[in-house]
C-alpha positions as CSV (number, residue, x, y, z in Angstrom):
1,M,-67.1,-2.6,85.3
2,N,-69.2,-2.0,82.2
3,D,-67.2,0.3,79.9
4,T,-69.3,-0.1,76.7
5,P,-68.9,3.0,74.5
6,G,-72.0,5.2,74.4
7,W,-73.2,8.8,74.3
8,A,-71.9,11.3,76.9
9,S,-73.5,14.7,77.5
10,P,-71.0,17.3,76.2
11,G,-69.4,19.3,79.0
12,S,-70.7,17.0,81.8
13,A,-67.3,15.6,82.8
14,P,-66.4,16.6,86.4
15,S,-63.5,18.9,87.0
16,D,-62.8,18.1,90.7
17,G,-61.3,14.7,90.1
18,R,-64.3,12.7,91.5
19,E,-66.3,10.3,89.4
20,P,-69.7,11.6,88.5
21,G,-72.4,10.5,90.8
22,A,-70.1,9.9,93.7
23,S,-71.4,11.0,97.0
24,T,-69.5,13.2,99.4
25,P,-68.3,11.9,102.8
26,A,-71.0,13.9,104.6
27,D,-74.0,12.2,102.9
28,R,-72.6,8.8,102.1
29,P,-74.0,5.9,104.2
30,V,-71.2,3.8,105.8
31,P,-71.4,0.2,104.7
32,A,-71.9,-2.3,107.6
33,G,-69.4,-4.7,106.2
34,P,-68.3,-6.6,103.1
35,A,-71.4,-8.5,103.0
36,D,-73.6,-5.5,103.0
37,Q,-71.9,-3.6,100.2
38,P,-71.7,-4.9,96.6
39,T,-68.3,-4.7,95.2
40,D,-69.4,-3.3,91.8
41,Q,-71.9,-0.6,93.0
42,P,-71.0,2.9,91.7
43,G,-71.4,5.8,94.0
44,T,-69.1,4.5,96.8
45,D,-65.7,5.7,97.7
46,P,-63.1,3.6,96.1
47,Q,-60.7,4.5,98.8
48,G,-63.1,3.6,101.7
49,S,-62.5,1.2,104.6
50,G,-63.5,-1.9,102.7
51,S,-61.1,-4.1,100.7
52,Q,-63.5,-4.8,98.0
53,W,-62.4,-2.0,95.7
54,S,-59.3,-2.1,93.6
55,K,-56.8,0.6,94.0
56,E,-56.5,1.0,90.3
57,Q,-59.4,3.2,89.3
58,P,-60.0,5.0,85.9
59,P,-58.6,8.5,85.7
60,P,-61.1,11.3,86.5
61,G,-63.4,12.7,83.8
62,Q,-63.6,9.6,81.6
63,W,-67.3,8.8,82.4
64,S,-70.2,10.9,83.2
65,A,-73.6,10.7,84.8
66,P,-76.3,9.2,82.6
67,T,-79.1,11.5,81.6
68,G,-81.8,9.0,82.3
69,A,-82.7,7.1,85.3
70,A,-79.9,5.1,86.8
71,V,-80.0,1.3,86.2
72,P,-78.9,-0.6,89.3
73,G,-75.8,-2.6,88.6
74,Q,-74.7,-0.7,85.4
75,A,-72.0,1.9,85.3
76,P,-72.4,5.0,83.1
77,P,-70.7,4.5,79.7
78,P,-67.6,6.5,78.8
79,P,-67.9,9.2,76.0
80,P,-67.5,8.0,72.4
81,P,-64.3,8.7,70.5
82,G,-64.3,11.3,67.8
83,P,-65.1,15.0,67.6
84,G,-67.4,16.5,70.2
85,W,-69.7,19.5,70.5
86,G,-67.4,22.1,69.4
87,G,-65.2,20.4,66.8
88,R,-67.5,18.3,64.6
89,P,-66.7,18.3,60.9
90,P,-69.2,19.9,58.5
91,G,-72.4,17.8,58.1
92,A,-71.6,15.6,61.1
93,G,-73.9,15.4,64.1
94,Y,-73.1,15.7,67.8
95,G,-71.3,12.7,69.0
96,G,-70.7,11.1,65.6
97,P,-71.4,11.3,61.9
98,G,-75.0,12.0,61.1
99,G,-76.2,12.9,64.6
100,Y,-76.9,11.0,67.8
101,G,-76.8,7.3,67.6
102,G,-75.6,6.9,64.0
103,P,-76.2,8.2,60.5
104,G,-79.3,10.4,60.1
105,G,-79.7,11.3,63.8
106,Y,-83.1,11.2,65.5
107,G,-85.9,10.8,63.0
108,P,-85.8,9.6,59.4
109,P,-82.5,9.7,57.5
110,G,-82.1,13.1,55.9
111,G,-85.1,14.6,57.7
112,Y,-85.2,17.9,59.5
113,G,-85.1,16.2,62.9
114,A,-81.5,15.1,62.6
115,W,-79.5,17.2,65.0
116,G,-76.2,16.9,63.2
117,G,-76.3,17.2,59.4
118,G,-80.0,16.6,58.7
119,W,-81.0,20.3,58.5
120,G,-80.3,21.6,55.1
121,G,-82.5,24.6,54.9
122,P,-86.1,25.0,53.7
123,P,-87.4,22.7,51.0
124,P,-87.1,24.0,47.4
125,A,-90.1,25.8,46.0
126,A,-92.3,24.0,43.4
127,K,-91.6,24.9,39.8
128,P,-94.3,23.7,37.5
129,G,-93.4,26.1,34.8
130,V,-90.7,28.7,33.9
131,I,-90.4,30.2,37.5
132,P,-90.4,28.8,41.0
133,L,-93.5,29.6,43.0
134,R,-92.0,31.9,45.5
135,P,-90.7,35.5,45.5
136,L,-88.4,36.0,42.6
137,G,-85.0,37.6,42.2
138,T,-84.2,39.9,39.3
139,G,-82.3,37.3,37.4
140,E,-85.1,34.8,37.8
141,I,-87.5,37.3,36.3
142,L,-85.3,37.9,33.3
143,D,-84.5,34.2,32.9
144,G,-88.3,33.4,33.1
145,A,-89.0,35.7,30.2
146,V,-86.2,34.1,28.1
147,S,-87.3,30.5,29.2
148,T,-90.8,31.3,28.1
149,M,-89.5,32.3,24.6
150,R,-87.2,29.2,24.5
151,T,-89.7,26.6,25.8
152,Y,-92.8,27.8,23.9
153,W,-90.9,29.2,20.9
154,R,-93.5,28.1,18.3
155,T,-96.2,30.2,19.9
156,V,-94.1,33.1,21.1
157,L,-92.1,33.6,17.9
158,G,-95.2,32.9,15.8
159,I,-97.1,35.8,17.5
160,S,-94.0,38.1,17.5
161,L,-93.1,37.4,13.9
162,T,-96.6,37.8,12.6
163,I,-97.3,41.1,14.3
164,A,-93.8,42.4,13.5
165,V,-94.2,41.6,9.8
166,V,-97.7,43.1,9.5
167,T,-96.6,46.2,11.5
168,E,-93.4,46.8,9.4
169,V,-95.2,46.3,6.1
170,A,-97.7,49.0,7.1
171,V,-94.9,51.3,8.1
172,I,-92.9,50.7,4.9
173,L,-96.0,51.3,2.7
174,L,-96.8,54.5,4.7
175,Q,-93.3,55.8,4.4
176,G,-92.8,54.9,0.8
177,L,-96.2,56.0,-0.6
178,V,-97.5,58.7,1.6
179,L,-94.7,60.2,3.6
180,N,-91.9,60.2,1.0
181,D,-92.0,64.0,0.5
182,T,-88.7,65.4,-0.6
183,E,-89.9,69.0,-0.2
184,T,-90.3,68.5,3.5
185,T,-86.7,67.3,3.9
186,D,-85.4,70.0,1.6
187,A,-87.2,72.8,3.6
188,L,-85.7,71.5,6.9
189,N,-82.2,71.4,5.4
190,D,-82.4,74.8,3.7
191,P,-81.0,77.6,5.9
192,S,-82.8,80.2,3.9
193,A,-86.3,78.7,4.3
194,S,-89.0,80.9,5.7
195,L,-90.7,80.3,9.0
196,T,-93.8,79.2,7.2
197,E,-91.9,76.6,5.2
198,I,-90.1,75.3,8.3
199,S,-93.4,75.2,10.2
200,R,-95.1,73.3,7.5
201,A,-92.1,70.9,7.1
202,A,-92.0,70.3,10.9
203,G,-95.7,69.6,10.9
204,G,-95.3,67.0,8.2
205,V,-92.5,65.3,10.0
206,A,-94.5,65.3,13.2
207,L,-97.5,63.8,11.3
208,S,-95.4,61.1,9.7
209,S,-93.7,60.2,12.9
210,G,-97.0,60.1,14.7
211,A,-98.5,57.8,12.1
212,V,-95.5,55.5,12.3
213,L,-95.7,55.6,16.1
214,L,-99.4,54.8,16.1
215,I,-98.9,51.7,13.8
216,T,-96.1,50.5,16.0
217,L,-98.1,51.1,19.1
218,V,-101.1,49.1,17.8
219,G,-98.8,46.2,17.0
220,T,-97.1,46.4,20.4
221,I,-100.4,46.4,22.2
222,I,-101.7,43.4,20.4
223,A,-98.4,41.5,20.9
224,T,-98.5,42.4,24.6
225,A,-102.1,41.1,25.0
226,L,-101.3,37.8,23.4
227,L,-97.9,37.3,25.0
228,T,-99.4,38.1,28.4
229,T,-101.6,35.0,28.1
230,V,-98.8,32.9,26.9
231,T,-96.5,33.9,29.8
232,S,-99.2,33.4,32.4
233,R,-99.8,29.8,31.1
234,A,-96.0,29.2,31.0
235,V,-95.8,29.9,34.7
236,L,-98.2,26.9,35.2
237,G,-96.2,24.8,32.8
238,K,-99.0,24.8,30.2
239,S,-98.7,25.5,26.5
240,V,-101.2,27.6,24.5
241,T,-101.7,28.0,20.8
242,I,-102.0,31.3,19.0
243,G,-105.7,30.8,18.5
244,E,-106.3,30.1,22.2
245,A,-104.2,33.1,23.2
246,W,-106.3,35.3,20.9
247,R,-109.6,34.0,22.2
248,D,-108.5,34.6,25.8
249,A,-107.1,38.1,25.1
250,R,-109.7,39.4,22.6
251,P,-112.3,40.6,25.2
252,Q,-109.7,42.8,26.8
253,V,-107.9,44.2,23.8
254,L,-110.0,47.3,23.4
255,K,-109.7,48.0,27.1
256,L,-105.9,47.7,26.7
257,F,-106.0,50.3,24.0
258,G,-107.9,52.6,26.3
259,L,-105.4,52.0,29.1
260,I,-102.4,52.8,26.9
261,L,-104.2,55.9,25.6
262,L,-105.1,57.1,29.1
263,T,-101.6,56.7,30.4
264,G,-100.2,58.5,27.4
265,L,-102.6,61.4,28.0
266,I,-101.6,61.5,31.7
267,A,-98.0,61.7,30.7
268,V,-98.5,64.5,28.1
269,G,-100.7,66.4,30.6
270,V,-98.1,66.2,33.3
271,L,-95.4,67.5,30.9
272,L,-97.7,70.4,29.8
273,V,-98.4,71.3,33.5
274,G,-94.7,71.4,34.1
275,A,-94.1,73.7,31.1
276,L,-97.1,75.9,31.8
277,P,-95.2,78.6,33.9
278,G,-92.8,79.1,31.0
279,I,-95.6,79.3,28.5
280,V,-97.5,81.8,30.6
281,V,-94.3,84.0,30.9
282,A,-93.8,83.7,27.2
283,I,-97.3,84.8,26.4
284,A,-96.9,87.7,28.8
285,G,-93.8,88.9,27.0
286,G,-91.3,88.2,29.7
287,P,-87.5,88.1,29.1
288,G,-86.1,85.2,27.1
289,G,-83.8,83.9,29.8
290,A,-86.6,83.6,32.3
291,I,-88.8,81.8,29.7
292,A,-86.0,79.3,28.8
293,A,-85.2,78.6,32.5
294,L,-88.9,78.1,33.4
295,L,-89.4,75.8,30.4
296,V,-86.4,73.7,31.2
297,L,-87.1,73.4,34.9
298,G,-90.8,72.8,34.3
299,I,-90.2,70.1,31.7
300,L,-87.6,68.4,33.9
301,A,-89.9,68.4,36.9
302,G,-92.7,67.1,34.7
303,A,-90.5,64.4,33.3
304,V,-89.6,63.2,36.9
305,V,-93.3,63.1,37.9
306,T,-94.2,61.3,34.6
307,V,-91.6,58.6,35.2
308,W,-92.8,58.1,38.7
309,L,-96.4,57.7,37.5
310,M,-95.6,55.5,34.7
311,V,-93.7,53.0,37.0
312,R,-96.7,53.1,39.4
313,F,-99.0,52.2,36.4
314,S,-96.6,49.8,34.8
315,L,-98.3,46.7,36.1
316,A,-101.8,47.8,35.0
317,S,-101.6,46.0,31.7
318,P,-101.1,42.4,33.1
319,A,-103.7,43.3,35.8
320,L,-106.2,44.2,33.1
321,M,-105.5,41.1,31.0
322,L,-105.2,38.5,33.7
323,E,-107.7,39.8,36.2
324,K,-110.2,40.9,33.6
325,Q,-110.5,44.3,35.2
326,G,-111.5,47.7,33.9
327,I,-109.1,50.5,33.0
328,T,-109.3,52.5,36.2
329,T,-109.4,49.4,38.4
330,S,-106.3,48.1,36.7
331,L,-104.5,51.4,37.4
332,G,-105.5,51.1,41.0
333,R,-104.3,47.5,41.2
334,S,-101.0,48.5,39.7
335,T,-100.6,51.3,42.2
336,K,-101.3,48.9,45.1
337,L,-98.8,46.3,43.9
338,V,-96.0,48.8,43.2
339,R,-96.5,50.7,46.5
340,G,-93.4,50.3,48.6
341,S,-91.4,48.6,45.8
342,W,-91.1,51.5,43.3
343,W,-87.3,51.4,43.0
344,R,-87.3,47.6,42.6
345,V,-89.9,47.7,39.9
346,F,-88.2,50.6,38.2
347,G,-84.8,48.9,38.3
348,I,-86.0,45.6,36.9
349,Q,-88.0,47.3,34.1
350,F,-85.1,49.6,33.3
351,L,-82.7,46.7,33.1
352,A,-85.1,44.8,30.8
353,S,-85.5,47.8,28.6
354,I,-81.7,48.1,28.2
355,I,-81.4,44.4,27.4
356,A,-84.2,44.6,24.8
357,N,-82.8,47.7,23.2
358,I,-79.3,46.1,22.9
359,V,-80.8,43.0,21.4
360,S,-82.9,45.1,19.0
361,S,-79.9,47.2,18.0
362,L,-77.8,44.2,17.2
363,A,-80.4,43.3,14.6
364,V,-81.5,46.8,13.3
365,I,-78.2,48.6,12.9
366,P,-76.5,46.1,10.5
367,F,-79.5,46.0,8.3
368,T,-79.8,49.8,8.3
369,L,-76.2,50.2,7.3
370,I,-76.6,47.6,4.6
371,G,-79.8,49.2,3.3
372,A,-78.1,52.6,3.2
373,Y,-75.2,51.2,1.2
374,A,-77.4,49.3,-1.1
375,G,-79.6,52.4,-1.6
376,G,-76.8,54.1,-3.5
377,H,-75.8,56.7,-0.9
378,G,-73.1,54.8,0.9
379,M,-72.1,55.0,4.5
380,T,-70.9,58.6,4.3
381,G,-74.2,59.9,2.9
382,F,-76.2,57.9,5.5
383,L,-74.2,59.3,8.4
384,E,-74.1,62.9,7.1
385,N,-77.7,63.3,5.9
386,T,-80.2,61.5,8.1
387,N,-83.2,63.1,6.2
388,A,-82.1,61.7,2.8
389,N,-84.6,59.6,0.9
390,Y,-83.2,56.2,0.3
391,G,-86.1,54.7,-1.6
392,W,-87.6,51.3,-1.5
393,T,-84.3,49.4,-1.2
394,F,-83.4,51.0,2.0
395,L,-86.9,50.7,3.4
396,V,-87.2,47.0,2.7
397,I,-83.7,46.0,3.9
398,S,-84.0,48.2,7.1
399,G,-87.5,46.8,7.6
400,I,-86.1,43.3,7.7
401,G,-83.9,44.3,10.6
402,S,-86.8,45.9,12.4
403,V,-88.8,42.7,12.1
404,I,-86.0,40.7,13.6
405,G,-85.5,43.2,16.4
406,S,-89.3,43.3,17.2
407,M,-89.6,39.6,17.1
408,L,-87.0,39.3,19.9
409,T,-88.0,42.3,22.0
410,F,-91.7,41.7,22.2
411,P,-91.4,38.6,24.3
412,I,-88.7,40.1,26.6
413,N,-90.7,43.2,27.4
414,A,-94.1,41.5,27.8
415,G,-92.6,38.5,29.7
416,V,-90.7,40.7,32.2
417,T,-93.8,42.8,32.9
418,V,-96.1,39.8,33.5
419,L,-93.5,38.0,35.7
420,L,-92.9,41.1,37.7
421,Y,-96.7,41.4,38.2
422,I,-96.9,37.8,39.3
423,D,-93.9,38.3,41.6
424,Q,-95.4,41.3,43.3
425,R,-98.7,39.4,43.9
426,I,-96.8,36.4,45.4
427,R,-95.1,38.8,47.8
428,R,-98.2,40.6,48.8
429,E,-101.1,38.3,48.2
430,A,-99.7,34.7,48.4
431,L,-100.6,34.2,44.7
432,D,-98.2,31.1,44.7
433,L,-100.9,29.1,46.5
434,E,-103.4,29.7,43.8
435,L,-100.8,29.1,41.1
436,A,-99.9,25.8,42.7
437,R,-103.4,24.6,42.9
438,A,-104.0,25.7,39.2
439,A,-100.8,23.7,38.2
440,G,-101.9,20.7,40.2
441,V,-99.0,20.7,42.7
442,E,-99.9,18.4,45.6
443,N,-99.2,19.3,49.2
444,Y,-98.0,22.7,48.3
445,G,-97.7,25.0,51.3
446,A,-96.7,22.4,53.8
447,G,-93.1,23.6,53.8
448,T,-91.9,27.2,54.1
449,P,-89.9,28.1,51.1
450,G,-87.7,31.0,51.7
451,T,-87.1,34.2,49.7
452,V,-84.3,34.8,47.4
453,P,-81.3,36.6,49.0
454,G,-80.9,40.0,47.5
455,S,-84.3,39.9,45.9
């Protein structure tokens, strides 16, 4: 007999003791004699009336019926040794290492057609720049912002450092020459000051804080506009100079100012609406307890609504800069992209804010303490009297720390916002196809890259 090893269909061995393919006594033709029946033909009863068969036959279950058409004169091969269907080692195919018939299985070696170990999941997504072109996880968004700063550090740190220095110099000059009013701080620290003096001092503090905030806001908006262009090019793996980033962002800068101003007015308006019941009761001369309760509850409700709206509008800035949209259109685009993913967008931006504040604090706090000590008031005076005038020494040294902090936080905040915008567009609008074409990735879209678990 032909006992050459070969493939056997798993589970096809008979369990009744007969050889596969053997006919039953009812349907088996009776051979006419020794000359009419070949001695090696399978399918006849080895215990029949003829003497052509040996009494020593293989034990049952050692060979099975072939899956294809029977070849006359050839016995079915026995199963190959080694692990079978249920006990193959990891990565091995059915019937042997690598799949049927040898390494690699059916199809090309390592291809998806190998039944045993060829399937290794979807192909990896293309990554021409700082992020892979597929839906991103939280860590990939944060890592993409840091990778942009690390890979294109000349442009990123050049923009951040320039804007931070200009902004901080303006703030120091404003505080040292215009807002350095000792009478204001004395009135706020004097328990016997009249209501008029306190009101005037509080107005001065609000004015000075507003001026500093305005300067800082201008610097932040310009940095965001430039770094949005840098990050969008980094996704494609392309570098950009500071001049190129400014030429690309300049037509949209004024619109970006209008967008920030409009969202700020919306936030203030919502808070005022929340506090309106308490204000009305106060004007009507209601009880103090009711006024306080209404103000607290109204402001809290207004704050919740404000946070909800600001998250919905948080992707308007990159939409305005990258899509060259108008202000109201950008707000609508952001609302559309955030819809259904509010908590995810909020969580990623909240985490990025915590990281940016920690990084900034590590730079600002040491310089602030050093400036307070060098200003002549010492640590105790700085901690006990936050309104003290520390002079130019304190302003300059603490300003250096602020420059370093801003230089590091600008890229993180802008990068996370841009990458989150790109991620939402990949998930909703298949932006990865357009990015792949822009980056020159060939044959992109032939595979099916999967999403990131837990993203």
